[in-house]
BAFI-26668 format. One record per atom (N, C-alpha, C): residue number from 1; residue in one letter; chain; x, y, z. Coordinates in steps of 0.1 Angstrom, whole numbers, padded with zeros to 4 digits. Example, Ala and Ser with C-alpha at 12.3 -4.5 7.8 and 13.67 -1.06 7.14 Angstrom:
2
{site 1; "a"; "A"; {0132; -0057; 0078}}
{site 1; "a"; "A"; {0123; -0045; 0078}}
{site 1; "a"; "A"; {0132; -0033; 0078}}
{site 2; "s"; "A"; {0128; -0022; 0071}}
{site 2; "s"; "A"; {0137; -0011; 0071}}
{site 2; "s"; "A"; {0129; 0000; 0079}}
! end
This chain:
169
{site 1; "m"; "A"; {0889; 1204; 1253}}
{site 1; "m"; "A"; {0880; 1193; 1242}}
{site 1; "m"; "A"; {0888; 1195; 1229}}
{site 2; "d"; "A"; {0895; 1196; 1226}}
{site 2; "d"; "A"; {0903; 1195; 1211}}
{site 2; "d"; "A"; {0911; 1189; 1210}}
{site 3; "s"; "A"; {0924; 1188; 1225}}
{site 3; "s"; "A"; {0931; 1178; 1224}}
{site 3; "s"; "A"; {0927; 1162; 1230}}
{site 4; "k"; "A"; {0909; 1164; 1234}}
{site 4; "k"; "A"; {0908; 1155; 1238}}
{site 4; "k"; "A"; {0907; 1144; 1222}}
{site 5; "f"; "A"; {0897; 1153; 1215}}
{site 5; "f"; "A"; {0893; 1143; 1202}}
{site 5; "f"; "A"; {0910; 1143; 1195}}
{site 6; "e"; "A"; {0917; 1147; 1195}}
{site 6; "e"; "A"; {0933; 1153; 1188}}
{site 6; "e"; "A"; {0941; 1137; 1192}}
{site 7; "k"; "A"; {0937; 1132; 1205}}
{site 7; "k"; "A"; {0945; 1119; 1209}}
{site 7; "k"; "A"; {0934; 1113; 1204}}
{site 8; "i"; "A"; {0920; 1112; 1204}}
{site 8; "i"; "A"; {0912; 1098; 1198}}
{site 8; "i"; "A"; {0915; 1099; 1185}}
{site 9; "y"; "A"; {0918; 1107; 1175}}
{site 9; "y"; "A"; {0919; 1115; 1160}}
{site 9; "y"; "A"; {0933; 1107; 1157}}
{site 10; "d"; "A"; {0941; 1108; 1165}}
{site 10; "d"; "A"; {0955; 1099; 1162}}
{site 10; "d"; "A"; {0952; 1085; 1168}}
{site 11; "t"; "A"; {0947; 1082; 1177}}
{site 11; "t"; "A"; {0947; 1069; 1181}}
{site 11; "t"; "A"; {0944; 1060; 1173}}
{site 12; "y"; "A"; {0931; 1059; 1170}}
{site 12; "y"; "A"; {0922; 1054; 1158}}
{site 12; "y"; "A"; {0923; 1060; 1144}}
{site 13; "y"; "A"; {0928; 1064; 1141}}
{site 13; "y"; "A"; {0919; 1072; 1125}}
{site 13; "y"; "A"; {0924; 1058; 1115}}
{site 14; "d"; "A"; {0942; 1056; 1122}}
{site 14; "d"; "A"; {0946; 1040; 1111}}
{site 14; "d"; "A"; {0938; 1030; 1109}}
{site 15; "s"; "A"; {0932; 1024; 1122}}
{site 15; "s"; "A"; {0926; 1012; 1123}}
{site 15; "s"; "A"; {0913; 1013; 1119}}
{site 16; "v"; "A"; {0903; 1025; 1118}}
{site 16; "v"; "A"; {0894; 1026; 1117}}
{site 16; "v"; "A"; {0891; 1028; 1105}}
{site 17; "y"; "A"; {0903; 1034; 1094}}
{site 17; "y"; "A"; {0901; 1035; 1082}}
{site 17; "y"; "A"; {0910; 1024; 1075}}
{site 18; "r"; "A"; {0915; 1018; 1081}}
{site 18; "r"; "A"; {0921; 1002; 1074}}
{site 18; "r"; "A"; {0905; 0993; 1074}}
{site 19; "y"; "A"; {0894; 0997; 1086}}
{site 19; "y"; "A"; {0885; 0991; 1089}}
{site 19; "y"; "A"; {0874; 0991; 1074}}
{site 20; "i"; "A"; {0872; 1001; 1073}}
{site 20; "i"; "A"; {0862; 1009; 1068}}
{site 20; "i"; "A"; {0866; 1008; 1054}}
{site 21; "f"; "A"; {0881; 1008; 1042}}
{site 21; "f"; "A"; {0885; 1004; 1035}}
{site 21; "f"; "A"; {0882; 0994; 1031}}
{site 22; "v"; "A"; {0888; 0979; 1039}}
{site 22; "v"; "A"; {0882; 0971; 1036}}
{site 22; "v"; "A"; {0868; 0964; 1033}}
{site 23; "s"; "A"; {0861; 0973; 1035}}
{site 23; "s"; "A"; {0843; 0970; 1040}}
{site 23; "s"; "A"; {0844; 0976; 1022}}
{site 24; "v"; "A"; {0847; 0988; 1021}}
{site 24; "v"; "A"; {0844; 0992; 1009}}
{site 24; "v"; "A"; {0850; 0993; 0999}}
{site 25; "k"; "A"; {0864; 0994; 0999}}
{site 25; "k"; "A"; {0870; 0992; 0985}}
{site 25; "k"; "A"; {0878; 1001; 0976}}
{site 26; "d"; "A"; {0873; 1012; 0983}}
{site 26; "d"; "A"; {0873; 1019; 0969}}
{site 26; "d"; "A"; {0882; 1033; 0985}}
{site 27; "k"; "A"; {0887; 1038; 0978}}
{site 27; "k"; "A"; {0896; 1050; 0986}}
{site 27; "k"; "A"; {0885; 1066; 0989}}
{site 28; "w"; "A"; {0879; 1067; 0981}}
{site 28; "w"; "A"; {0870; 1080; 0976}}
{site 28; "w"; "A"; {0862; 1078; 0993}}
{site 29; "n"; "A"; {0853; 1068; 0990}}
{site 29; "n"; "A"; {0843; 1064; 0995}}
{site 29; "n"; "A"; {0847; 1065; 1008}}
{site 30; "a"; "A"; {0862; 1054; 1011}}
{site 30; "a"; "A"; {0866; 1055; 1027}}
{site 30; "a"; "A"; {0866; 1065; 1035}}
{site 31; "e"; "A"; {0872; 1077; 1025}}
{site 31; "e"; "A"; {0876; 1090; 1030}}
{site 31; "e"; "A"; {0863; 1101; 1034}}
{site 32; "d"; "A"; {0852; 1093; 1032}}
{site 32; "d"; "A"; {0842; 1099; 1031}}
{site 32; "d"; "A"; {0833; 1093; 1042}}
{site 33; "i"; "A"; {0833; 1086; 1044}}
{site 33; "i"; "A"; {0827; 1075; 1055}}
{site 33; "i"; "A"; {0841; 1075; 1068}}
{site 34; "i"; "A"; {0850; 1078; 1062}}
{site 34; "i"; "A"; {0857; 1081; 1077}}
{site 34; "i"; "A"; {0856; 1096; 1081}}
{site 35; "s"; "A"; {0853; 1105; 1071}}
{site 35; "s"; "A"; {0852; 1120; 1076}}
{site 35; "s"; "A"; {0835; 1117; 1086}}
{site 36; "n"; "A"; {0830; 1112; 1079}}
{site 36; "n"; "A"; {0819; 1113; 1086}}
{site 36; "n"; "A"; {0820; 1101; 1103}}
{site 37; "v"; "A"; {0825; 1095; 1104}}
{site 37; "v"; "A"; {0829; 1091; 1119}}
{site 37; "v"; "A"; {0835; 1100; 1129}}
{site 38; "f"; "A"; {0839; 1108; 1123}}
{site 38; "f"; "A"; {0850; 1117; 1129}}
{site 38; "f"; "A"; {0846; 1128; 1138}}
{site 39; "i"; "A"; {0832; 1133; 1123}}
{site 39; "i"; "A"; {0825; 1144; 1128}}
{site 39; "i"; "A"; {0815; 1140; 1137}}
{site 40; "k"; "A"; {0811; 1125; 1137}}
{site 40; "k"; "A"; {0802; 1125; 1150}}
{site 40; "k"; "A"; {0809; 1122; 1163}}
{site 41; "v"; "A"; {0824; 1123; 1162}}
{site 41; "v"; "A"; {0833; 1117; 1172}}
{site 41; "v"; "A"; {0835; 1129; 1179}}
{site 42; "y"; "A"; {0837; 1142; 1168}}
{site 42; "y"; "A"; {0838; 1157; 1174}}
{site 42; "y"; "A"; {0823; 1162; 1177}}
{site 43; "e"; "A"; {0813; 1163; 1173}}
{site 43; "e"; "A"; {0800; 1160; 1177}}
{site 43; "e"; "A"; {0799; 1157; 1192}}
{site 44; "n"; "A"; {0803; 1143; 1198}}
{site 44; "n"; "A"; {0802; 1138; 1208}}
{site 44; "n"; "A"; {0811; 1135; 1218}}
{site 45; "i"; "A"; {0823; 1143; 1217}}
{site 45; "i"; "A"; {0836; 1144; 1227}}
{site 45; "i"; "A"; {0830; 1141; 1237}}
{site 46; "e"; "A"; {0823; 1157; 1241}}
{site 46; "e"; "A"; {0819; 1161; 1255}}
{site 46; "e"; "A"; {0813; 1146; 1260}}
{site 47; "k"; "A"; {0805; 1134; 1259}}
{site 47; "k"; "A"; {0803; 1121; 1262}}
{site 47; "k"; "A"; {0811; 1114; 1262}}
{site 48; "l"; "A"; {0821; 1114; 1255}}
{site 48; "l"; "A"; {0833; 1102; 1260}}
{site 48; "l"; "A"; {0842; 1102; 1269}}
{site 49; "r"; "A"; {0841; 1096; 1281}}
{site 49; "r"; "A"; {0849; 1100; 1290}}
{site 49; "r"; "A"; {0865; 1096; 1292}}
{site 50; "s"; "A"; {0876; 1083; 1279}}
{site 50; "s"; "A"; {0885; 1088; 1281}}
{site 50; "s"; "A"; {0889; 1082; 1262}}
{site 51; "v"; "A"; {0899; 1082; 1261}}
{site 51; "v"; "A"; {0904; 1077; 1243}}
{site 51; "v"; "A"; {0905; 1063; 1246}}
{site 52; "e"; "A"; {0908; 1058; 1258}}
{site 52; "e"; "A"; {0908; 1041; 1257}}
{site 52; "e"; "A"; {0894; 1038; 1256}}
{site 53; "e"; "A"; {0884; 1039; 1263}}
{site 53; "e"; "A"; {0868; 1038; 1264}}
{site 53; "e"; "A"; {0863; 1043; 1254}}
{site 54; "s"; "A"; {0868; 1051; 1245}}
{site 54; "s"; "A"; {0859; 1055; 1233}}
{site 54; "s"; "A"; {0864; 1045; 1219}}
{site 55; "k"; "A"; {0869; 1038; 1219}}
{site 55; "k"; "A"; {0875; 1026; 1209}}
{site 55; "k"; "A"; {0864; 1017; 1205}}
{site 56; "n"; "A"; {0855; 1015; 1211}}
{site 56; "n"; "A"; {0844; 1006; 1210}}
{site 56; "n"; "A"; {0833; 1004; 1201}}
{site 57; "w"; "A"; {0829; 1027; 1209}}
{site 57; "w"; "A"; {0822; 1035; 1203}}
{site 57; "w"; "A"; {0826; 1034; 1190}}
{site 58; "i"; "A"; {0837; 1039; 1188}}
{site 58; "i"; "A"; {0842; 1046; 1174}}
{site 58; "i"; "A"; {0842; 1036; 1164}}
{site 59; "f"; "A"; {0842; 1020; 1163}}
{site 59; "f"; "A"; {0845; 1016; 1154}}
{site 59; "f"; "A"; {0830; 1007; 1162}}
{site 60; "r"; "A"; {0821; 1011; 1159}}
{site 60; "r"; "A"; {0806; 1007; 1160}}
{site 60; "r"; "A"; {0799; 1018; 1152}}
{site 61; "v"; "A"; {0803; 1033; 1156}}
{site 61; "v"; "A"; {0798; 1046; 1144}}
{site 61; "v"; "A"; {0806; 1046; 1133}}
{site 62; "a"; "A"; {0817; 1039; 1129}}
{site 62; "a"; "A"; {0825; 1035; 1119}}
{site 62; "a"; "A"; {0814; 1027; 1112}}
{site 63; "h"; "A"; {0809; 1010; 1116}}
{site 63; "h"; "A"; {0803; 1000; 1116}}
{site 63; "h"; "A"; {0791; 1003; 1107}}
{site 64; "n"; "A"; {0786; 1015; 1118}}
{site 64; "n"; "A"; {0765; 1018; 1114}}
{site 64; "n"; "A"; {0770; 1029; 1103}}
{site 65; "c"; "A"; {0785; 1038; 1101}}
{site 65; "c"; "A"; {0781; 1045; 1085}}
{site 65; "c"; "A"; {0781; 1037; 1073}}
{site 66; "i"; "A"; {0792; 1025; 1077}}
{site 66; "i"; "A"; {0792; 1012; 1063}}
{site 66; "i"; "A"; {0782; 1009; 1062}}
{site 67; "i"; "A"; {0773; 1007; 1071}}
{site 67; "i"; "A"; {0759; 1003; 1068}}
{site 67; "i"; "A"; {0750; 1012; 1054}}
{site 68; "d"; "A"; {0751; 1023; 1068}}
{site 68; "d"; "A"; {0748; 1037; 1059}}
{site 68; "d"; "A"; {0749; 1039; 1043}}
{site 69; "f"; "A"; {0763; 1041; 1048}}
{site 69; "f"; "A"; {0769; 1035; 1028}}
{site 69; "f"; "A"; {0764; 1032; 1019}}
{site 70; "y"; "A"; {0761; 1014; 1023}}
{site 70; "y"; "A"; {0757; 1006; 1015}}
{site 70; "y"; "A"; {0739; 1012; 1010}}
{site 71; "r"; "A"; {0734; 1011; 1023}}
{site 71; "r"; "A"; {0721; 1014; 1019}}
{site 71; "r"; "A"; {0717; 1029; 1014}}
{site 72; "k"; "A"; {0721; 1038; 1012}}
{site 72; "k"; "A"; {0721; 1046; 1002}}
{site 72; "k"; "A"; {0726; 1046; 0991}}
{site 73; "k"; "A"; {0738; 1037; 0985}}
{site 73; "k"; "A"; {0741; 1027; 0974}}
{site 73; "k"; "A"; {0729; 1021; 0969}}
{site 74; "g"; "A"; {0718; 1016; 0977}}
{site 74; "g"; "A"; {0709; 1004; 0973}}
{site 74; "g"; "A"; {0715; 0996; 0974}}
{site 75; "k"; "A"; {0724; 0988; 0980}}
{site 75; "k"; "A"; {0730; 0972; 0985}}
{site 75; "k"; "A"; {0739; 0972; 0996}}
{site 76; "v"; "A"; {0723; 0964; 1004}}
{site 76; "v"; "A"; {0724; 0965; 1022}}
{site 76; "v"; "A"; {0738; 0956; 1023}}
{site 77; "i"; "A"; {0742; 0941; 1019}}
{site 77; "i"; "A"; {0746; 0932; 1021}}
{site 77; "i"; "A"; {0762; 0936; 1017}}
{site 78; "p"; "A"; {0771; 0940; 1014}}
{site 78; "p"; "A"; {0785; 0938; 1004}}
{site 78; "p"; "A"; {0790; 0922; 1004}}
{site 79; "i"; "A"; {0794; 0920; 0995}}
{site 79; "i"; "A"; {0797; 0906; 0991}}
{site 79; "i"; "A"; {0815; 0909; 0988}}
{site 80; "d"; "A"; {0815; 0910; 0976}}
{site 80; "d"; "A"; {0828; 0912; 0972}}
{site 80; "d"; "A"; {0838; 0926; 0974}}
{site 81; "e"; "A"; {0831; 0938; 0978}}
{site 81; "e"; "A"; {0838; 0947; 0986}}
{site 81; "e"; "A"; {0850; 0943; 0993}}
{site 82; "f"; "A"; {0844; 0934; 1002}}
{site 82; "f"; "A"; {0850; 0929; 1014}}
{site 82; "f"; "A"; {0869; 0926; 1010}}
{site 83; "i"; "A"; {0868; 0919; 1003}}
{site 83; "i"; "A"; {0877; 0915; 0997}}
{site 83; "i"; "A"; {0883; 0921; 0985}}
{site 84; "g"; "A"; {0898; 0923; 0992}}
{site 84; "g"; "A"; {0908; 0930; 0985}}
{site 84; "g"; "A"; {0910; 0926; 0971}}
{site 85; "e"; "A"; {0912; 0934; 0959}}
{site 85; "e"; "A"; {0916; 0932; 0948}}
{site 85; "e"; "A"; {0937; 0927; 0952}}
{site 86; "g"; "A"; {0941; 0932; 0953}}
{site 86; "g"; "A"; {0959; 0925; 0958}}
{site 86; "g"; "A"; {0965; 0930; 0943}}
{site 87; "k"; "A"; {0965; 0939; 0934}}
{site 87; "k"; "A"; {0972; 0937; 0925}}
{site 87; "k"; "A"; {0986; 0945; 0925}}
{site 88; "e"; "A"; {0991; 0946; 0934}}
{site 88; "e"; "A"; {1005; 0951; 0939}}
{site 88; "e"; "A"; {1009; 0942; 0936}}
{site 89; "e"; "A"; {1021; 0938; 0928}}
{site 89; "e"; "A"; {1031; 0923; 0926}}
{site 89; "e"; "A"; {1044; 0930; 0925}}
{site 90; "k"; "A"; {1056; 0930; 0937}}
{site 90; "k"; "A"; {1067; 0936; 0935}}
{site 90; "k"; "A"; {1078; 0920; 0934}}
{site 91; "g"; "A"; {1083; 0916; 0926}}
{site 91; "g"; "A"; {1092; 0902; 0931}}
{site 91; "g"; "A"; {1087; 0899; 0929}}
{site 92; "f"; "A"; {1097; 0886; 0930}}
{site 92; "f"; "A"; {1088; 0869; 0933}}
{site 92; "f"; "A"; {1085; 0861; 0941}}
{site 93; "d"; "A"; {1089; 0864; 0949}}
{site 93; "d"; "A"; {1088; 0867; 0966}}
{site 93; "d"; "A"; {1071; 0869; 0968}}
{site 94; "n"; "A"; {1070; 0881; 0963}}
{site 94; "n"; "A"; {1057; 0890; 0967}}
{site 94; "n"; "A"; {1042; 0881; 0956}}
{site 95; "i"; "A"; {1053; 0873; 0948}}
{site 95; "i"; "A"; {1045; 0869; 0939}}
{site 95; "i"; "A"; {1033; 0856; 0942}}
{site 96; "i"; "A"; {1044; 0854; 0950}}
{site 96; "i"; "A"; {1040; 0840; 0954}}
{site 96; "i"; "A"; {1030; 0841; 0966}}
{site 97; "i"; "A"; {1035; 0849; 0977}}
{site 97; "i"; "A"; {1027; 0855; 0985}}
{site 97; "i"; "A"; {1015; 0860; 0980}}
{site 98; "q"; "A"; {1012; 0866; 0970}}
{site 98; "q"; "A"; {1003; 0873; 0965}}
{site 98; "q"; "A"; {0994; 0858; 0965}}
{site 99; "e"; "A"; {0999; 0851; 0957}}
{site 99; "e"; "A"; {0989; 0836; 0951}}
{site 99; "e"; "A"; {0987; 0833; 0959}}
{site 100; "e"; "A"; {0995; 0827; 0971}}
{site 100; "e"; "A"; {0984; 0821; 0984}}
{site 100; "e"; "A"; {0972; 0832; 0988}}
{site 101; "f"; "A"; {0978; 0846; 0991}}
{site 101; "f"; "A"; {0973; 0857; 0997}}
{site 101; "f"; "A"; {0953; 0851; 0991}}
{site 102; "n"; "A"; {0957; 0849; 0978}}
{site 102; "n"; "A"; {0943; 0848; 0969}}
{site 102; "n"; "A"; {0939; 0837; 0974}}
{site 103; "e"; "A"; {0944; 0826; 0973}}
{site 103; "e"; "A"; {0935; 0812; 0974}}
{site 103; "e"; "A"; {0930; 0818; 0991}}
{site 104; "v"; "A"; {0933; 0824; 1002}}
{site 104; "v"; "A"; {0928; 0824; 1014}}
{site 104; "v"; "A"; {0916; 0839; 1008}}
{site 105; "k"; "A"; {0917; 0846; 1006}}
{site 105; "k"; "A"; {0905; 0855; 0997}}
{site 105; "k"; "A"; {0893; 0847; 0997}}
{site 106; "e"; "A"; {0899; 0835; 0987}}
{site 106; "e"; "A"; {0886; 0832; 0976}}
{site 106; "e"; "A"; {0877; 0822; 0990}}
{site 107; "i"; "A"; {0884; 0816; 0996}}
{site 107; "i"; "A"; {0879; 0811; 1008}}
{site 107; "i"; "A"; {0871; 0821; 1016}}
{site 108; "l"; "A"; {0881; 0829; 1020}}
{site 108; "l"; "A"; {0869; 0845; 1026}}
{site 108; "l"; "A"; {0858; 0843; 1020}}
{site 109; "k"; "A"; {0857; 0843; 1008}}
{site 109; "k"; "A"; {0842; 0849; 1002}}
{site 109; "k"; "A"; {0836; 0841; 1005}}
{site 110; "s"; "A"; {0832; 0825; 1009}}
{site 110; "s"; "A"; {0826; 0822; 1011}}
{site 110; "s"; "A"; {0818; 0820; 1024}}
{site 111; "f"; "A"; {0825; 0831; 1031}}
{site 111; "f"; "A"; {0821; 0826; 1045}}
{site 111; "f"; "A"; {0807; 0838; 1044}}
{site 112; "p"; "A"; {0798; 0837; 1052}}
{site 112; "p"; "A"; {0787; 0846; 1058}}
{site 112; "p"; "A"; {0792; 0862; 1061}}
{site 113; "e"; "A"; {0788; 0877; 1057}}
{site 113; "e"; "A"; {0790; 0887; 1054}}
{site 113; "e"; "A"; {0793; 0892; 1076}}
{site 114; "r"; "A"; {0786; 0887; 1078}}
{site 114; "r"; "A"; {0791; 0884; 1095}}
{site 114; "r"; "A"; {0805; 0882; 1099}}
{site 115; "t"; "A"; {0802; 0869; 1093}}
{site 115; "t"; "A"; {0817; 0862; 1100}}
{site 115; "t"; "A"; {0829; 0871; 1097}}
{site 116; "r"; "A"; {0832; 0873; 1077}}
{site 116; "r"; "A"; {0839; 0884; 1074}}
{site 116; "r"; "A"; {0843; 0899; 1083}}
{site 117; "n"; "A"; {0827; 0900; 1085}}
{site 117; "n"; "A"; {0830; 0913; 1093}}
{site 117; "n"; "A"; {0842; 0913; 1106}}
{site 118; "m"; "A"; {0838; 0902; 1114}}
{site 118; "m"; "A"; {0845; 0895; 1126}}
{site 118; "m"; "A"; {0857; 0892; 1122}}
{site 119; "i"; "A"; {0863; 0885; 1111}}
{site 119; "i"; "A"; {0877; 0884; 1106}}
{site 119; "i"; "A"; {0889; 0898; 1104}}
{site 120; "y"; "A"; {0874; 0906; 1097}}
{site 120; "y"; "A"; {0883; 0921; 1098}}
{site 120; "y"; "A"; {0885; 0929; 1108}}
{site 121; "l"; "A"; {0876; 0929; 1112}}
{site 121; "l"; "A"; {0879; 0937; 1127}}
{site 121; "l"; "A"; {0886; 0929; 1136}}
{site 122; "r"; "A"; {0890; 0918; 1136}}
{site 122; "r"; "A"; {0902; 0913; 1143}}
{site 122; "r"; "A"; {0913; 0916; 1145}}
{site 123; "f"; "A"; {0917; 0910; 1123}}
{site 123; "f"; "A"; {0931; 0912; 1119}}
{site 123; "f"; "A"; {0932; 0921; 1113}}
{site 124; "y"; "A"; {0921; 0930; 1103}}
{site 124; "y"; "A"; {0925; 0939; 1100}}
{site 124; "y"; "A"; {0928; 0953; 1106}}
{site 125; "s"; "A"; {0919; 0955; 1117}}
{site 125; "s"; "A"; {0920; 0968; 1128}}
{site 125; "s"; "A"; {0923; 0964; 1140}}
{site 126; "g"; "A"; {0928; 0946; 1142}}
{site 126; "g"; "A"; {0933; 0946; 1157}}
{site 126; "g"; "A"; {0924; 0948; 1169}}
{site 127; "l"; "A"; {0912; 0946; 1169}}
{site 127; "l"; "A"; {0895; 0946; 1175}}
{site 127; "l"; "A"; {0906; 0929; 1187}}
{site 128; "k"; "A"; {0901; 0938; 1202}}
{site 128; "k"; "A"; {0903; 0920; 1209}}
{site 128; "k"; "A"; {0888; 0916; 1204}}
{site 129; "f"; "A"; {0887; 0904; 1207}}
{site 129; "f"; "A"; {0871; 0896; 1211}}
{site 129; "f"; "A"; {0856; 0901; 1220}}
{site 130; "k"; "A"; {0861; 0909; 1228}}
{site 130; "k"; "A"; {0852; 0919; 1235}}
{site 130; "k"; "A"; {0853; 0928; 1224}}
{site 131; "e"; "A"; {0859; 0940; 1217}}
{site 131; "e"; "A"; {0856; 0948; 1212}}
{site 131; "e"; "A"; {0845; 0944; 1199}}
{site 132; "i"; "A"; {0851; 0936; 1199}}
{site 132; "i"; "A"; {0842; 0927; 1184}}
{site 132; "i"; "A"; {0828; 0924; 1189}}
{site 133; "a"; "A"; {0827; 0920; 1198}}
{site 133; "a"; "A"; {0810; 0920; 1199}}
{site 133; "a"; "A"; {0806; 0934; 1202}}
{site 134; "e"; "A"; {0816; 0938; 1211}}
{site 134; "e"; "A"; {0808; 0948; 1213}}
{site 134; "e"; "A"; {0802; 0962; 1203}}
{site 135; "v"; "A"; {0811; 0960; 1196}}
{site 135; "v"; "A"; {0808; 0970; 1177}}
{site 135; "v"; "A"; {0800; 0964; 1171}}
{site 136; "l"; "A"; {0793; 0945; 1173}}
{site 136; "l"; "A"; {0789; 0939; 1166}}
{site 136; "l"; "A"; {0772; 0937; 1175}}
{site 137; "s"; "A"; {0775; 0939; 1188}}
{site 137; "s"; "A"; {0766; 0936; 1196}}
{site 137; "s"; "A"; {0759; 0924; 1196}}
{site 138; "i"; "A"; {0765; 0918; 1202}}
{site 138; "i"; "A"; {0768; 0900; 1200}}
{site 138; "i"; "A"; {0771; 0896; 1207}}
{site 139; "p"; "A"; {0772; 0877; 1216}}
{site 139; "p"; "A"; {0777; 0877; 1229}}
{site 139; "p"; "A"; {0794; 0878; 1224}}
{site 140; "e"; "A"; {0802; 0881; 1234}}
{site 140; "e"; "A"; {0815; 0875; 1232}}
{site 140; "e"; "A"; {0820; 0864; 1224}}
{site 141; "s"; "A"; {0813; 0850; 1233}}
{site 141; "s"; "A"; {0815; 0840; 1232}}
{site 141; "s"; "A"; {0811; 0838; 1218}}
{site 142; "t"; "A"; {0798; 0840; 1211}}
{site 142; "t"; "A"; {0798; 0840; 1196}}
{site 142; "t"; "A"; {0810; 0843; 1189}}
{site 143; "v"; "A"; {0815; 0855; 1193}}
{site 143; "v"; "A"; {0827; 0859; 1182}}
{site 143; "v"; "A"; {0837; 0853; 1184}}
{site 144; "k"; "A"; {0844; 0844; 1199}}
{site 144; "k"; "A"; {0854; 0836; 1198}}
{site 144; "k"; "A"; {0851; 0827; 1188}}
{site 145; "t"; "A"; {0840; 0817; 1189}}
{site 145; "t"; "A"; {0834; 0805; 1186}}
{site 145; "t"; "A"; {0834; 0810; 1168}}
{site 146; "t"; "A"; {0828; 0815; 1164}}
{site 146; "t"; "A"; {0833; 0822; 1152}}
{site 146; "t"; "A"; {0841; 0822; 1147}}
{site 147; "i"; "A"; {0850; 0830; 1149}}
{site 147; "i"; "A"; {0867; 0835; 1144}}
{site 147; "i"; "A"; {0874; 0820; 1146}}
{site 148; "n"; "A"; {0872; 0813; 1156}}
{site 148; "n"; "A"; {0878; 0797; 1156}}
{site 148; "n"; "A"; {0873; 0792; 1145}}
{site 149; "r"; "A"; {0863; 0788; 1143}}
{site 149; "r"; "A"; {0860; 0781; 1132}}
{site 149; "r"; "A"; {0863; 0784; 1119}}
{site 150; "a"; "A"; {0858; 0798; 1113}}
{site 150; "a"; "A"; {0866; 0798; 1102}}
{site 150; "a"; "A"; {0879; 0802; 1104}}
{site 151; "i"; "A"; {0891; 0803; 1116}}
{site 151; "i"; "A"; {0901; 0798; 1112}}
{site 151; "i"; "A"; {0904; 0783; 1108}}
{site 152; "k"; "A"; {0898; 0777; 1117}}
{site 152; "k"; "A"; {0900; 0764; 1107}}
{site 152; "k"; "A"; {0892; 0764; 1097}}
{site 153; "k"; "A"; {0883; 0763; 1092}}
{site 153; "k"; "A"; {0879; 0763; 1080}}
{site 153; "k"; "A"; {0893; 0767; 1068}}
{site 154; "v"; "A"; {0893; 0781; 1073}}
{site 154; "v"; "A"; {0904; 0785; 1064}}
{site 154; "v"; "A"; {0918; 0778; 1065}}
{site 155; "r"; "A"; {0919; 0769; 1074}}
{site 155; "r"; "A"; {0934; 0765; 1073}}
{site 155; "r"; "A"; {0930; 0746; 1066}}
{site 156; "k"; "A"; {0917; 0747; 1070}}
{site 156; "k"; "A"; {0917; 0736; 1060}}
{site 156; "k"; "A"; {0914; 0733; 1047}}
{site 157; "s"; "A"; {0907; 0742; 1041}}
{site 157; "s"; "A"; {0907; 0750; 1028}}
{site 157; "s"; "A"; {0921; 0748; 1019}}
{site 158; "y"; "A"; {0926; 0759; 1027}}
{site 158; "y"; "A"; {0939; 0763; 1023}}
{site 158; "y"; "A"; {0948; 0747; 1022}}
{site 159; "e"; "A"; {0948; 0744; 1033}}
{site 159; "e"; "A"; {0953; 0728; 1030}}
{site 159; "e"; "A"; {0951; 0719; 1020}}
{site 160; "e"; "A"; {0938; 0717; 1021}}
{site 160; "e"; "A"; {0938; 0709; 1007}}
{site 160; "e"; "A"; {0938; 0716; 0993}}
{site 161; "s"; "A"; {0940; 0728; 0993}}
{site 161; "s"; "A"; {0937; 0735; 0979}}
{site 161; "s"; "A"; {0955; 0737; 0978}}
{site 162; "i"; "A"; {0965; 0732; 0985}}
{site 162; "i"; "A"; {0981; 0733; 0984}}
{site 162; "i"; "A"; {0979; 0718; 0986}}
{site 163; "g"; "A"; {0976; 0710; 0990}}
{site 163; "g"; "A"; {0980; 0696; 0991}}
{site 163; "g"; "A"; {0988; 0692; 1001}}
{site 164; "g"; "A"; {0987; 0693; 1010}}
{site 164; "g"; "A"; {0997; 0692; 1020}}
{site 164; "g"; "A"; {0994; 0698; 1037}}
{site 165; "d"; "A"; {1003; 0695; 1044}}
{site 165; "d"; "A"; {0999; 0704; 1055}}
{site 165; "d"; "A"; {1002; 0718; 1050}}
{site 166; "a"; "A"; {1000; 0736; 1057}}
{site 166; "a"; "A"; {1000; 0745; 1052}}
{site 166; "a"; "A"; {1015; 0747; 1066}}
{site 167; "y"; "A"; {1014; 0740; 1073}}
{site 167; "y"; "A"; {1027; 0741; 1083}}
{site 167; "y"; "A"; {1041; 0737; 1077}}
{site 168; "e"; "A"; {1041; 0729; 1069}}
{site 168; "e"; "A"; {1052; 0721; 1063}}
{site 168; "e"; "A"; {1060; 0733; 1048}}
{site 169; "k"; "A"; {1053; 0739; 1047}}
{site 169; "k"; "A"; {1059; 0747; 1039}}
{site 169; "k"; "A"; {1066; 0758; 1043}}
! end
């Protein structure tokens, strides 16, 4: 049993932590939440068949723990907490990249929370469309359509903000 838990912990800790941290934007709260997630994993380890098959369930638990966190805080829908501040700037190239990324973050802020959640699960946590659908309890086709439309909107808005084609730069 402990061996299976250790494998699950080692396999998923980093990606689950990234998802949680992006959602709450606070190291201490993220660490509290991830502790709760892995306590639930440990308590239910006998129900999990394999390390690979537990991925979606673990992200669902993390998602629910984040929702619980905001409910306890008295804030049901997080808005700005999903978007990082990104204040670390080192060197000229990183400053330019940071400035461009800030524009993308501003575009993401305009998206509904559900769309941002899908984007974070896809690009921060590396989940597949099917896995995102299972975590959020929605059809896979909805996830694909929403993410593709969001990417097109980001690309279009970003191109408009820089005054040209993003791929020319």
